[in-house]
C-alpha positions in Angstrom: 36.5 235.9 -101.4 37.5 239.0 -103.3 39.8 241.2 -101.3 40.0 245.0 -101.8 43.2 246.9 -101.0 42.6 249.8 -98.6 44.4 253.0 -97.8 45.4 252.4 -94.2 48.6 252.3 -92.1 47.5 249.1 -90.4 45.2 247.2 -92.8 46.3 246.0 -96.2 43.1 244.5 -97.7 39.5 243.8 -96.7 37.0 241.2 -98.0 33.4 240.4 -97.1 31.1 237.5 -97.8 27.5 238.6 -97.4 26.1 235.1 -97.4 28.2 234.1 -94.4 28.5 237.5 -92.8 32.2 236.9 -92.8 34.7 239.7 -92.7 38.4 239.1 -93.6 41.1 241.6 -92.9 44.7 241.3 -94.0 47.2 243.4 -92.2 50.4 244.9 -93.5 52.4 242.5 -91.3 51.0 239.6 -93.3 48.6 238.3 -90.8 45.0 237.5 -91.9 42.0 237.3 -89.6 38.4 236.3 -90.1 35.6 237.9 -88.1 32.3 236.1 -87.9 28.6 237.2 -87.9 29.6 240.7 -89.0 26.6 242.7 -90.4 26.9 244.1 -93.9 26.5 247.7 -92.5 29.6 247.2 -90.4 31.6 246.2 -93.4 30.2 249.2 -95.4 31.0 251.6 -92.5 34.6 250.2 -92.3 35.1 250.7 -96.1 33.7 254.3 -95.8 35.7 255.2 -92.7 38.4 257.9 -93.0 40.6 255.8 -90.7 39.9 252.2 -91.3 42.3 251.0 -88.5 40.6 253.2 -85.9 37.1 252.1 -87.0 38.1 248.4 -86.9 39.7 248.9 -83.4 36.5 250.4 -82.0 33.8 248.5 -83.8 35.2 245.1 -84.9 38.2 243.6 -83.1 36.6 243.1 -79.7 33.0 242.8 -80.9 33.1 239.7 -83.1 34.5 236.2 -82.8 37.6 235.9 -84.8 40.2 233.5 -86.0 43.7 234.0 -87.4 43.9 232.2 -90.7 47.2 233.4 -92.0 
């Protein structure tokens, strides 16, 4: 999965696999999480958000199954 660096105080990079509806977020502390069954529009809204960390906190972290992979 291709990861794109993002301008955020909390998030370092974000990637999305449209075929699996899989969102991957890498944090500045080095941890990496995968979020499952994330619609493409949620990924697009995250990438367009002025504050990606705030958007993710409200719309992603508690709303989708996740697993730490790194």
